[in-house]
C-alpha positions in Angstrom: 44.9 -40.4 50.6 48.3 -39.0 50.2 50.8 -40.7 52.2 53.3 -38.4 54.1 56.8 -38.3 53.3 59.6 -39.2 55.9 61.4 -36.7 57.3 60.2 -33.3 59.0 59.9 -30.3 56.8 62.6 -27.4 57.7 61.4 -25.1 60.4 62.1 -22.0 58.4 58.9 -21.5 57.2 56.2 -19.4 58.7 52.5 -20.2 58.3 50.2 -17.1 57.5 47.1 -17.2 59.4 44.7 -14.7 58.7 41.1 -14.1 57.3 41.3 -14.4 53.4 38.8 -12.0 50.3 35.8 -13.6 48.2 37.2 -15.3 44.7 34.6 -14.9 41.9 33.1 -18.0 40.6 33.8 -18.9 37.1 31.3 -18.2 34.7 32.2 -21.1 32.6 33.8 -24.5 33.2 37.5 -24.4 34.1 39.6 -24.8 31.0 43.3 -24.8 30.1 44.3 -21.0 30.2 47.1 -19.3 28.4 50.2 -18.1 30.2 48.3 -15.1 31.1 44.8 -15.3 32.6 42.2 -12.9 33.6 41.8 -14.5 36.6 42.9 -12.9 39.9 44.9 -14.4 42.8 44.1 -14.3 46.2 45.0 -13.1 49.6 44.8 -14.9 52.8 41.5 -13.2 53.4 40.0 -14.2 50.2 40.7 -17.9 50.6 39.4 -17.9 54.0 36.0 -16.4 53.0 35.6 -18.9 50.4 36.3 -22.0 52.7 37.2 -21.2 56.3 39.3 -23.5 57.6 40.4 -25.1 54.1 43.1 -22.7 53.4 47.0 -22.8 54.3 49.6 -20.2 53.5 53.3 -20.5 54.2 55.8 -17.8 54.1 59.1 -19.0 52.8 62.7 -17.5 52.5 63.8 -17.6 49.0 66.3 -20.7 49.7 66.4 -24.1 47.6 65.3 -25.8 50.8 62.2 -24.1 50.9 61.2 -26.3 47.7 61.3 -29.1 50.1 59.4 -27.4 52.9 56.7 -26.4 50.5 56.4 -30.0 49.2 56.0 -31.3 52.4 53.5 -28.5 53.7 51.5 -29.2 50.5 51.4 -33.0 51.0 50.4 -32.7 54.6 47.6 -30.2 54.1 46.1 -32.0 51.1 46.4 -35.3 53.2 44.3 -33.9 56.2 41.9 -32.9 53.5 41.7 -36.7 52.0 42.8 -35.6 48.7 43.2 -38.8 46.6 46.8 -40.0 45.8 47.1 -38.9 42.2 45.8 -35.4 42.5 47.9 -34.9 45.6 50.9 -36.0 43.5 50.1 -33.6 40.9 50.0 -30.7 43.3 53.1 -31.5 45.1 54.8 -31.5 41.7 53.2 -28.2 40.8 54.1 -26.6 44.0 57.9 -27.9 43.5 58.3 -26.5 40.3 56.4 -22.8 41.0 58.5 -22.5 44.3 61.7 -23.6 42.5 61.1 -20.9 39.9 60.6 -18.2 42.6 63.8 -19.1 44.2 66.1 -19.7 41.0 64.5 -17.1 38.8 63.3 -14.2 41.0 65.0 -11.5 43.4 62.6 -12.2 46.0 63.0 -11.5 50.0 59.9 -13.8 50.7 57.9 -16.4 48.8 54.3 -16.9 49.9 52.8 -20.6 49.0 48.9 -20.6 49.2 46.7 -23.8 49.1 42.8 -23.6 49.2 40.1 -26.1 48.9 37.8 -24.2 46.9 35.1 -26.8 46.5 34.6 -30.5 47.4 36.0 -31.4 43.9 38.5 -28.6 43.5 41.7 -26.9 45.1 43.8 -24.1 44.3 47.5 -23.6 44.5 49.1 -19.8 44.4 52.8 -18.9 44.6 53.8 -15.4 45.3 57.6 -14.0 44.8 58.6 -10.8 45.6 60.2 -9.8 42.3 59.7 -6.1 41.7 62.1 -6.2 38.5 59.0 -6.0 36.4 60.6 -8.7 34.1 57.5 -10.8 34.5 57.9 -14.4 33.9 59.1 -15.5 30.2 57.2 -18.0 27.9 60.4 -20.3 27.5 60.4 -23.0 24.9 63.3 -25.5 26.1 65.2 -27.3 23.4 65.2 -31.3 23.7 68.7 -31.2 25.2 67.8 -28.5 28.0 67.7 -29.6 31.2 65.5 -26.9 32.5 62.7 -24.8 31.4 59.7 -27.1 31.8 58.4 -26.0 34.9 55.5 -23.9 33.1 55.3 -26.5 30.7 54.1 -29.1 33.5 51.8 -26.6 35.1 49.9 -25.9 31.6 49.4 -29.6 31.2 48.6 -30.8 34.7 46.3 -27.8 36.0 42.9 -27.4 34.8 43.3 -24.0 34.7 46.1 -21.8 35.7 47.4 -18.3 35.2 49.8 -15.5 36.0 49.4 -12.0 37.4 50.9 -9.6 39.6 50.6 -10.5 43.3 48.6 -7.9 45.4 50.7 -9.7 48.6 54.2 -9.2 47.4 54.2 -6.8 44.2 55.8 -9.7 42.2 54.6 -12.4 40.2 51.7 -14.7 41.2 51.1 -18.1 39.5 47.9 -19.8 40.4 46.7 -23.5 39.4 43.2 -24.8 39.8 43.0 -28.7 40.0 40.4 -31.3 40.3 40.6 -33.6 43.5 39.4 -36.5 41.0 41.0 -37.1 37.9 
């Protein structure tokens, strides 16, 4: 199980508790996706419909401290679901990268972070920003000496499948990733 980190999360987040819409089942086994996927993102109502009691949403301010809050909340939730350590560590890394991207590269007033236990062997992460600029998310190719720009490369390598779409919750970008509980 995931070990909970020391320290308490910043109290500036607000859990979003509301019933969540039904997600369609994949017609084929999950596979690595390209930067844009036809799969849709969820709403709090959709994820609760799939696995009642197996969802968790956070509403975060667009501050750097929100990254730490999202990491702690993700780790705590996955620990409560008894997700194995390696899968938990991967999820915490992906949430950290996605929330960091939303904080640093969008003009969001709020960021939503969702975690759902879809089945006994699969869970899903989502980060919705409020960037209404319409710029989308660039497909960066960082150079060897660049210190930034590898977040989505990590998502691409770690997630079983992932995608980017327009968020039905915020109107901005929504990035989702699906991971197996056992690697």
